[in-house]
N, C-alpha and C positions, 0 to 999 in steps of 0.2 A: 722805897717805906709799904709798910705792909698794907695790903688795902690796896694798892696800886702797882706795886710790884710783885711778881710768885717768889714763892723762896726761893733763897735766903733771902731776908728782907730784913729792915730799922724798924725798930718802933721808937716812938717819944714816949718816953715815961719817966713822969715827977721831973720834966722839962731837961730830960738828958735822952740823947738820941745809944739806944744800945744797939749795937751792930748785932745785922744778922747773919753777916760772914766770918769762916771761920777757917784756917790754914793751917796745917801744922808741916814746920821744916827744922830744918839745922841747917847752921851756920858753919863752914868750910875752912871759912879764912876771916881773918879781923885784919883792919888795919885800924891808924888814926880816924879817921869818918869815911871809913868806905869797908864792904863782907863782900863774899859770893856763899850761896848759899843753896839749897834745895828747898821747894818745897816738894810735903811727901803725902799729903791727903789735903784737901780743898773740901767744900760744900759748894764753891764758885768761881768754878775753872776758867768763867771770863775775865774776870777780876785779878784773880789771884791762881794763876795755871800751874799745873804738874810741873815738876822739874826745875831747869837751876835758875839760879838770878842772879845778879848784881843786884849791892843797896849802897845808895852813896848821902850822907846828911851834911848840911849845907851848917853853916856860925849862925843862922837865921832860920833854923827848924826846918827844913824841907828837906823830907825822904822820899828819894827819888828809889825805885824799885824795878831795873831792866828785866825782865823776863824775856825769851826771845821771839814774842811775837807781841809782846805791850810793856808800855811802860805805865807805871802807876807813880802819882804824888800824893805825900801823906803831909802834913803840915803839924807842929808843933802848939800848943797853946800861947805862945809869941811870936809865930810866925807873922803874924799881922804888923808886930811892930818893931822886929829886926830887922823884916825885909826892907832891900829897897821899894819904891811903889811903884817903879816898869814889872816887879816883881811881882809882889802883889798883882795885880793890874790884870798877871795873867789868867788868876783864878787856877795854880797847879794842884791846889790838894783836891784828892780820890775822893 
């Protein structure tokens, strides 16, 4: 959060979180629930580093991005109601 963390940082505007992180990239191959791509520019290399990544999405809206040195989970708006309780309890969303 801005004010707590250095830029890039998130802000809350009208009860909505505005993400401060940005990454630009390209997908090279896409499957039914997976993809392989490359981040070409980023303002937060600890969250989304430049270079290759793979991505997988589950039927309960959990997107997992796998970079060589880190893994990031992001959840869709219905994740908490669609995912099994044991998955929700692990708090996988980044």
